[in-house]
C-alpha positions in Angstrom: 114.2 137.8 83.8 114.3 134.1 84.8 111.8 131.6 83.3 109.4 130.1 85.8 108.3 126.4 85.1 106.1 124.6 87.6 106.3 121.0 88.3 102.9 120.4 86.6 104.3 122.0 83.5 107.2 119.6 83.7 104.8 116.6 84.2 102.7 117.8 81.2 105.8 118.0 79.0 106.7 114.4 80.1 103.3 113.0 79.3 103.2 114.8 76.0 106.8 113.3 75.2 105.5 109.7 76.3 102.5 110.1 74.1 104.5 111.1 71.1 107.2 108.3 71.6 105.5 105.4 73.6 108.5 103.2 72.8 110.9 105.5 74.7 111.4 104.6 78.2 112.3 108.0 79.5 114.1 111.2 78.9 117.5 112.7 79.4 118.0 116.2 81.1 118.9 117.6 77.7 115.9 116.4 76.1 113.7 117.9 79.0 115.5 121.0 79.0 115.1 121.5 75.3 111.3 120.8 75.6 110.9 123.2 78.4 113.1 125.9 76.9 115.4 125.9 80.0 119.1 125.5 80.5 120.3 122.2 82.1 121.0 123.6 85.5 117.4 124.4 86.6 116.1 121.4 84.9 118.5 119.2 86.9 117.2 121.0 90.0 113.7 120.2 89.3 114.5 116.6 88.3 116.3 116.0 91.6 113.5 117.5 93.6 111.0 115.3 91.7 113.2 112.2 92.4 113.1 113.0 96.1 109.4 113.4 96.0 109.0 110.0 94.4 107.6 111.1 91.0 110.5 110.3 88.9 113.1 107.7 88.9 116.6 107.3 87.3 117.0 104.9 84.5 119.4 104.0 81.8 118.3 104.9 78.2 119.8 103.7 75.0 120.6 106.7 72.7 122.3 106.9 69.4 125.1 109.5 69.5 126.3 111.8 66.7 129.1 109.4 65.7 126.6 106.6 65.3 127.4 104.7 68.4 124.3 103.5 70.6 125.1 103.6 74.2 123.4 103.7 77.6 123.0 107.2 78.8 121.5 108.5 82.4 117.8 109.3 82.1 114.6 109.6 84.0 110.9 108.3 83.9 107.8 108.9 85.7 107.2 106.3 88.4 103.9 104.5 87.6 101.0 105.6 89.6 102.7 108.8 91.0 102.0 111.4 88.3 
């Protein structure tokens, strides 16, 4: 049976993540997928819809990879005043 997650549940998860890590300027698809317990495909679908609605915006995030490199990676963050 498919897992159903509402836009509000996604926004709540993002707000919690921002509260826990205020220095972080957003989240990756994988980070949000893990936080919601969803696979990346439905998470990407929701992210794209929220970008079209003007709730999220695409950003570059700096992340440390398993090999120790720090590099820019695609990410997303809430648009201020929209959520």
